[in-house]
PyMOL CGO cylinders between C-alpha atoms (Angstrom):
from pymol import cmd
from pymol.cgo import CYLINDER

trace = [
    CYLINDER, -37.42, 18.73, 34.42, -37.44, 19.09, 30.65, 0.3, 1, 1, 1, 1, 1, 1,
    CYLINDER, -37.44, 19.09, 30.65, -34.44, 18.17, 28.52, 0.3, 1, 1, 1, 1, 1, 1,
    CYLINDER, -34.44, 18.17, 28.52, -33.88, 20.06, 25.31, 0.3, 1, 1, 1, 1, 1, 1,
    CYLINDER, -33.88, 20.06, 25.31, -32.32, 17.33, 23.23, 0.3, 1, 1, 1, 1, 1, 1,
    CYLINDER, -32.32, 17.33, 23.23, -31.53, 17.85, 19.57, 0.3, 1, 1, 1, 1, 1, 1,
    CYLINDER, -31.53, 17.85, 19.57, -34.14, 16.32, 17.24, 0.3, 1, 1, 1, 1, 1, 1,
    CYLINDER, -34.14, 16.32, 17.24, -31.57, 13.73, 16.15, 0.3, 1, 1, 1, 1, 1, 1,
    CYLINDER, -31.57, 13.73, 16.15, -28.23, 12.57, 17.40, 0.3, 1, 1, 1, 1, 1, 1,
    CYLINDER, -28.23, 12.57, 17.40, -25.14, 11.22, 15.63, 0.3, 1, 1, 1, 1, 1, 1,
    CYLINDER, -25.14, 11.22, 15.63, -26.28, 7.73, 16.63, 0.3, 1, 1, 1, 1, 1, 1,
    CYLINDER, -26.28, 7.73, 16.63, -29.41, 8.19, 14.50, 0.3, 1, 1, 1, 1, 1, 1,
    CYLINDER, -29.41, 8.19, 14.50, -27.24, 8.64, 11.41, 0.3, 1, 1, 1, 1, 1, 1,
    CYLINDER, -27.24, 8.64, 11.41, -24.68, 5.95, 12.21, 0.3, 1, 1, 1, 1, 1, 1,
    CYLINDER, -24.68, 5.95, 12.21, -24.63, 2.88, 10.01, 0.3, 1, 1, 1, 1, 1, 1,
    CYLINDER, -24.63, 2.88, 10.01, -24.77, 0.31, 12.80, 0.3, 1, 1, 1, 1, 1, 1,
    CYLINDER, -24.77, 0.31, 12.80, -25.94, -3.26, 12.88, 0.3, 1, 1, 1, 1, 1, 1,
    CYLINDER, -25.94, -3.26, 12.88, -26.34, -5.65, 15.80, 0.3, 1, 1, 1, 1, 1, 1,
    CYLINDER, -26.34, -5.65, 15.80, -25.87, -9.33, 15.00, 0.3, 1, 1, 1, 1, 1, 1,
    CYLINDER, -25.87, -9.33, 15.00, -26.18, -12.34, 17.27, 0.3, 1, 1, 1, 1, 1, 1,
    CYLINDER, -26.18, -12.34, 17.27, -23.54, -15.08, 17.55, 0.3, 1, 1, 1, 1, 1, 1,
    CYLINDER, -23.54, -15.08, 17.55, -24.94, -16.76, 14.41, 0.3, 1, 1, 1, 1, 1, 1,
    CYLINDER, -24.94, -16.76, 14.41, -24.78, -13.61, 12.30, 0.3, 1, 1, 1, 1, 1, 1,
    CYLINDER, -24.78, -13.61, 12.30, -28.52, -12.99, 12.39, 0.3, 1, 1, 1, 1, 1, 1,
    CYLINDER, -28.52, -12.99, 12.39, -29.33, -9.29, 12.24, 0.3, 1, 1, 1, 1, 1, 1,
    CYLINDER, -29.33, -9.29, 12.24, -31.18, -8.15, 15.37, 0.3, 1, 1, 1, 1, 1, 1,
    CYLINDER, -31.18, -8.15, 15.37, -30.94, -4.39, 14.73, 0.3, 1, 1, 1, 1, 1, 1,
    CYLINDER, -30.94, -4.39, 14.73, -30.41, -2.50, 11.46, 0.3, 1, 1, 1, 1, 1, 1,
    CYLINDER, -30.41, -2.50, 11.46, -30.09, 1.28, 11.77, 0.3, 1, 1, 1, 1, 1, 1,
    CYLINDER, -30.09, 1.28, 11.77, -31.59, 3.86, 9.44, 0.3, 1, 1, 1, 1, 1, 1,
    CYLINDER, -31.59, 3.86, 9.44, -27.98, 4.73, 8.58, 0.3, 1, 1, 1, 1, 1, 1,
    CYLINDER, -27.98, 4.73, 8.58, -27.47, 1.17, 7.29, 0.3, 1, 1, 1, 1, 1, 1,
    CYLINDER, -27.47, 1.17, 7.29, -30.59, 1.47, 5.18, 0.3, 1, 1, 1, 1, 1, 1,
    CYLINDER, -30.59, 1.47, 5.18, -29.26, 4.68, 3.63, 0.3, 1, 1, 1, 1, 1, 1,
    CYLINDER, -29.26, 4.68, 3.63, -25.76, 3.26, 3.15, 0.3, 1, 1, 1, 1, 1, 1,
    CYLINDER, -25.76, 3.26, 3.15, -26.56, -0.21, 1.79, 0.3, 1, 1, 1, 1, 1, 1,
    CYLINDER, -26.56, -0.21, 1.79, -30.07, 0.23, 0.39, 0.3, 1, 1, 1, 1, 1, 1,
    CYLINDER, -30.07, 0.23, 0.39, -31.52, -2.72, 2.32, 0.3, 1, 1, 1, 1, 1, 1,
    CYLINDER, -31.52, -2.72, 2.32, -34.39, -1.88, 4.68, 0.3, 1, 1, 1, 1, 1, 1,
    CYLINDER, -34.39, -1.88, 4.68, -34.58, -2.97, 8.29, 0.3, 1, 1, 1, 1, 1, 1,
    CYLINDER, -34.58, -2.97, 8.29, -37.71, -4.96, 7.39, 0.3, 1, 1, 1, 1, 1, 1,
    CYLINDER, -37.71, -4.96, 7.39, -35.60, -7.04, 4.99, 0.3, 1, 1, 1, 1, 1, 1,
    CYLINDER, -35.60, -7.04, 4.99, -32.49, -7.30, 7.17, 0.3, 1, 1, 1, 1, 1, 1,
    CYLINDER, -32.49, -7.30, 7.17, -33.77, -7.91, 10.71, 0.3, 1, 1, 1, 1, 1, 1,
    CYLINDER, -33.77, -7.91, 10.71, -34.11, -11.66, 11.14, 0.3, 1, 1, 1, 1, 1, 1,
    CYLINDER, -34.11, -11.66, 11.14, -31.92, -12.41, 8.10, 0.3, 1, 1, 1, 1, 1, 1,
    CYLINDER, -31.92, -12.41, 8.10, -28.23, -13.26, 8.26, 0.3, 1, 1, 1, 1, 1, 1,
    CYLINDER, -28.23, -13.26, 8.26, -25.64, -10.62, 7.57, 0.3, 1, 1, 1, 1, 1, 1,
    CYLINDER, -25.64, -10.62, 7.57, -24.75, -12.72, 4.51, 0.3, 1, 1, 1, 1, 1, 1,
    CYLINDER, -24.75, -12.72, 4.51, -27.20, -10.56, 2.56, 0.3, 1, 1, 1, 1, 1, 1,
    CYLINDER, -27.20, -10.56, 2.56, -24.55, -7.80, 2.43, 0.3, 1, 1, 1, 1, 1, 1,
    CYLINDER, -24.55, -7.80, 2.43, -21.54, -10.11, 2.01, 0.3, 1, 1, 1, 1, 1, 1,
    CYLINDER, -21.54, -10.11, 2.01, -20.56, -10.90, -1.61, 0.3, 1, 1, 1, 1, 1, 1,
    CYLINDER, -20.56, -10.90, -1.61, -21.44, -14.57, -2.30, 0.3, 1, 1, 1, 1, 1, 1,
    CYLINDER, -21.44, -14.57, -2.30, -17.83, -15.64, -2.89, 0.3, 1, 1, 1, 1, 1, 1,
    CYLINDER, -17.83, -15.64, -2.89, -16.87, -14.36, 0.58, 0.3, 1, 1, 1, 1, 1, 1,
    CYLINDER, -16.87, -14.36, 0.58, -19.79, -15.69, 2.66, 0.3, 1, 1, 1, 1, 1, 1,
    CYLINDER, -19.79, -15.69, 2.66, -18.15, -18.90, 3.87, 0.3, 1, 1, 1, 1, 1, 1,
    CYLINDER, -18.15, -18.90, 3.87, -15.08, -16.98, 5.01, 0.3, 1, 1, 1, 1, 1, 1,
    CYLINDER, -15.08, -16.98, 5.01, -17.26, -14.40, 6.73, 0.3, 1, 1, 1, 1, 1, 1,
    CYLINDER, -17.26, -14.40, 6.73, -19.19, -17.12, 8.61, 0.3, 1, 1, 1, 1, 1, 1,
    CYLINDER, -19.19, -17.12, 8.61, -15.91, -18.75, 9.67, 0.3, 1, 1, 1, 1, 1, 1,
    CYLINDER, -15.91, -18.75, 9.67, -14.58, -15.40, 10.84, 0.3, 1, 1, 1, 1, 1, 1,
    CYLINDER, -14.58, -15.40, 10.84, -17.71, -14.68, 12.85, 0.3, 1, 1, 1, 1, 1, 1,
    CYLINDER, -17.71, -14.68, 12.85, -17.55, -18.10, 14.52, 0.3, 1, 1, 1, 1, 1, 1,
    CYLINDER, -17.55, -18.10, 14.52, -13.88, -17.56, 15.37, 0.3, 1, 1, 1, 1, 1, 1,
    CYLINDER, -13.88, -17.56, 15.37, -14.61, -14.11, 16.78, 0.3, 1, 1, 1, 1, 1, 1,
    CYLINDER, -14.61, -14.11, 16.78, -17.35, -15.49, 19.03, 0.3, 1, 1, 1, 1, 1, 1,
    CYLINDER, -17.35, -15.49, 19.03, -15.06, -18.30, 20.25, 0.3, 1, 1, 1, 1, 1, 1,
    CYLINDER, -15.06, -18.30, 20.25, -12.08, -16.03, 20.94, 0.3, 1, 1, 1, 1, 1, 1,
    CYLINDER, -12.08, -16.03, 20.94, -13.97, -13.18, 22.52, 0.3, 1, 1, 1, 1, 1, 1,
    CYLINDER, -13.97, -13.18, 22.52, -11.99, -10.00, 22.87, 0.3, 1, 1, 1, 1, 1, 1,
    CYLINDER, -11.99, -10.00, 22.87, -13.49, -6.83, 24.26, 0.3, 1, 1, 1, 1, 1, 1,
    CYLINDER, -13.49, -6.83, 24.26, -10.97, -4.49, 22.69, 0.3, 1, 1, 1, 1, 1, 1,
    CYLINDER, -10.97, -4.49, 22.69, -12.68, -1.19, 21.91, 0.3, 1, 1, 1, 1, 1, 1,
    CYLINDER, -12.68, -1.19, 21.91, -9.54, -0.20, 20.06, 0.3, 1, 1, 1, 1, 1, 1,
    CYLINDER, -9.54, -0.20, 20.06, -9.82, -3.16, 17.70, 0.3, 1, 1, 1, 1, 1, 1,
    CYLINDER, -9.82, -3.16, 17.70, -8.37, -2.46, 14.29, 0.3, 1, 1, 1, 1, 1, 1,
    CYLINDER, -8.37, -2.46, 14.29, -10.62, -0.95, 11.70, 0.3, 1, 1, 1, 1, 1, 1,
    CYLINDER, -10.62, -0.95, 11.70, -10.56, -2.53, 8.28, 0.3, 1, 1, 1, 1, 1, 1,
    CYLINDER, -10.56, -2.53, 8.28, -12.22, -2.27, 4.89, 0.3, 1, 1, 1, 1, 1, 1,
    CYLINDER, -12.22, -2.27, 4.89, -14.84, -4.92, 4.20, 0.3, 1, 1, 1, 1, 1, 1,
    CYLINDER, -14.84, -4.92, 4.20, -16.56, -5.46, 0.86, 0.3, 1, 1, 1, 1, 1, 1,
    CYLINDER, -16.56, -5.46, 0.86, -20.33, -5.11, 1.12, 0.3, 1, 1, 1, 1, 1, 1,
    CYLINDER, -20.33, -5.11, 1.12, -23.02, -6.03, -1.35, 0.3, 1, 1, 1, 1, 1, 1,
    CYLINDER, -23.02, -6.03, -1.35, -25.47, -3.17, -1.81, 0.3, 1, 1, 1, 1, 1, 1,
    CYLINDER, -25.47, -3.17, -1.81, -29.12, -3.53, -2.76, 0.3, 1, 1, 1, 1, 1, 1,
    CYLINDER, -29.12, -3.53, -2.76, -28.30, -2.21, -6.25, 0.3, 1, 1, 1, 1, 1, 1,
    CYLINDER, -28.30, -2.21, -6.25, -25.91, -5.14, -6.80, 0.3, 1, 1, 1, 1, 1, 1,
    CYLINDER, -25.91, -5.14, -6.80, -22.68, -3.16, -6.48, 0.3, 1, 1, 1, 1, 1, 1,
    CYLINDER, -22.68, -3.16, -6.48, -19.90, -4.21, -4.14, 0.3, 1, 1, 1, 1, 1, 1,
    CYLINDER, -19.90, -4.21, -4.14, -18.11, -1.42, -2.29, 0.3, 1, 1, 1, 1, 1, 1,
    CYLINDER, -18.11, -1.42, -2.29, -15.52, -1.52, 0.48, 0.3, 1, 1, 1, 1, 1, 1,
    CYLINDER, -15.52, -1.52, 0.48, -16.54, 0.07, 3.76, 0.3, 1, 1, 1, 1, 1, 1,
    CYLINDER, -16.54, 0.07, 3.76, -14.33, 0.85, 6.74, 0.3, 1, 1, 1, 1, 1, 1,
    CYLINDER, -14.33, 0.85, 6.74, -15.83, -0.82, 9.79, 0.3, 1, 1, 1, 1, 1, 1,
    CYLINDER, -15.83, -0.82, 9.79, -15.26, -1.49, 13.46, 0.3, 1, 1, 1, 1, 1, 1,
    CYLINDER, -15.26, -1.49, 13.46, -16.70, -4.46, 15.31, 0.3, 1, 1, 1, 1, 1, 1,
    CYLINDER, -16.70, -4.46, 15.31, -17.26, -4.57, 19.04, 0.3, 1, 1, 1, 1, 1, 1,
    CYLINDER, -17.26, -4.57, 19.04, -18.08, -8.02, 20.36, 0.3, 1, 1, 1, 1, 1, 1,
    CYLINDER, -18.08, -8.02, 20.36, -20.72, -8.62, 22.99, 0.3, 1, 1, 1, 1, 1, 1,
    CYLINDER, -20.72, -8.62, 22.99, -20.75, -11.30, 25.67, 0.3, 1, 1, 1, 1, 1, 1,
    CYLINDER, -20.75, -11.30, 25.67, -22.92, -12.63, 28.44, 0.3, 1, 1, 1, 1, 1, 1,
    CYLINDER, -22.92, -12.63, 28.44, -22.07, -12.55, 32.16, 0.3, 1, 1, 1, 1, 1, 1,
    CYLINDER, -22.07, -12.55, 32.16, -19.86, -15.62, 31.72, 0.3, 1, 1, 1, 1, 1, 1,
    CYLINDER, -19.86, -15.62, 31.72, -17.80, -14.16, 28.89, 0.3, 1, 1, 1, 1, 1, 1,
    CYLINDER, -17.80, -14.16, 28.89, -19.46, -16.22, 26.16, 0.3, 1, 1, 1, 1, 1, 1,
    CYLINDER, -19.46, -16.22, 26.16, -19.74, -14.38, 22.84, 0.3, 1, 1, 1, 1, 1, 1,
    CYLINDER, -19.74, -14.38, 22.84, -23.34, -13.43, 22.10, 0.3, 1, 1, 1, 1, 1, 1,
    CYLINDER, -23.34, -13.43, 22.10, -22.94, -11.14, 19.12, 0.3, 1, 1, 1, 1, 1, 1,
    CYLINDER, -22.94, -11.14, 19.12, -21.42, -7.95, 17.87, 0.3, 1, 1, 1, 1, 1, 1,
    CYLINDER, -21.42, -7.95, 17.87, -22.18, -4.35, 17.05, 0.3, 1, 1, 1, 1, 1, 1,
    CYLINDER, -22.18, -4.35, 17.05, -20.65, -3.27, 13.76, 0.3, 1, 1, 1, 1, 1, 1,
    CYLINDER, -20.65, -3.27, 13.76, -20.33, 0.36, 12.69, 0.3, 1, 1, 1, 1, 1, 1,
    CYLINDER, -20.33, 0.36, 12.69, -19.73, 1.12, 9.02, 0.3, 1, 1, 1, 1, 1, 1,
    CYLINDER, -19.73, 1.12, 9.02, -18.35, 4.26, 7.39, 0.3, 1, 1, 1, 1, 1, 1,
    CYLINDER, -18.35, 4.26, 7.39, -18.94, 5.42, 3.80, 0.3, 1, 1, 1, 1, 1, 1,
    CYLINDER, -18.94, 5.42, 3.80, -17.37, 3.33, 1.06, 0.3, 1, 1, 1, 1, 1, 1,
    CYLINDER, -17.37, 3.33, 1.06, -13.80, 3.70, -0.08, 0.3, 1, 1, 1, 1, 1, 1,
    CYLINDER, -13.80, 3.70, -0.08, -12.02, 2.39, -3.17, 0.3, 1, 1, 1, 1, 1, 1,
    CYLINDER, -12.02, 2.39, -3.17, -9.59, -0.51, -2.68, 0.3, 1, 1, 1, 1, 1, 1,
    CYLINDER, -9.59, -0.51, -2.68, -6.26, 1.00, -1.79, 0.3, 1, 1, 1, 1, 1, 1,
    CYLINDER, -6.26, 1.00, -1.79, -8.08, 4.32, -1.52, 0.3, 1, 1, 1, 1, 1, 1,
    CYLINDER, -8.08, 4.32, -1.52, -5.46, 5.79, 0.74, 0.3, 1, 1, 1, 1, 1, 1,
    CYLINDER, -5.46, 5.79, 0.74, -7.32, 5.44, 4.02, 0.3, 1, 1, 1, 1, 1, 1,
    CYLINDER, -7.32, 5.44, 4.02, -4.47, 3.33, 5.43, 0.3, 1, 1, 1, 1, 1, 1,
    CYLINDER, -4.47, 3.33, 5.43, -6.75, 0.48, 6.49, 0.3, 1, 1, 1, 1, 1, 1,
    CYLINDER, -6.75, 0.48, 6.49, -6.24, -3.17, 5.73, 0.3, 1, 1, 1, 1, 1, 1,
    CYLINDER, -6.24, -3.17, 5.73, -8.65, -4.92, 3.37, 0.3, 1, 1, 1, 1, 1, 1,
    CYLINDER, -8.65, -4.92, 3.37, -10.31, -7.72, 5.31, 0.3, 1, 1, 1, 1, 1, 1,
    CYLINDER, -10.31, -7.72, 5.31, -11.02, -9.87, 2.25, 0.3, 1, 1, 1, 1, 1, 1,
    CYLINDER, -11.02, -9.87, 2.25, -9.41, -9.96, -1.17, 0.3, 1, 1, 1, 1, 1, 1,
    CYLINDER, -9.41, -9.96, -1.17, -12.01, -9.83, -3.90, 0.3, 1, 1, 1, 1, 1, 1,
    CYLINDER, -12.01, -9.83, -3.90, -11.75, -11.93, -7.04, 0.3, 1, 1, 1, 1, 1, 1,
    CYLINDER, -11.75, -11.93, -7.04, -11.14, -9.85, -10.16, 0.3, 1, 1, 1, 1, 1, 1,
    CYLINDER, -11.14, -9.85, -10.16, -14.29, -8.10, -11.30, 0.3, 1, 1, 1, 1, 1, 1,
    CYLINDER, -14.29, -8.10, -11.30, -16.09, -8.61, -7.97, 0.3, 1, 1, 1, 1, 1, 1,
    CYLINDER, -16.09, -8.61, -7.97, -15.82, -5.04, -6.78, 0.3, 1, 1, 1, 1, 1, 1,
]
cmd.load_cgo(trace, "trace")
């Protein structure tokens, strides 16, 4: 039986990243490369800190650790705007949703994060800003 699948699917264009419980990138989609400008070759094996503005990295690491410790498998988790550092040095806020992953015993093992195109702070999308940026930081 032959399946006539489209040459690409929406998942091919999605900006999705898979990180382990330490924030190390295990998968970086082509959509992430297009959105952030960092290639998979650069990102896979590195920490997600590469796209977090330096002043927010400690808070991001703390938040990741807390998320892994308090595992929730809520597919309807709130979406928020997170500032991301692009390869060109600009910081833009992106709406995102994170779905946590766990092993058979319910221990957090990582997360899949899906990003949407950037929005301006207070850009009217109705989402909360996850981090406040210092003045002039994006």
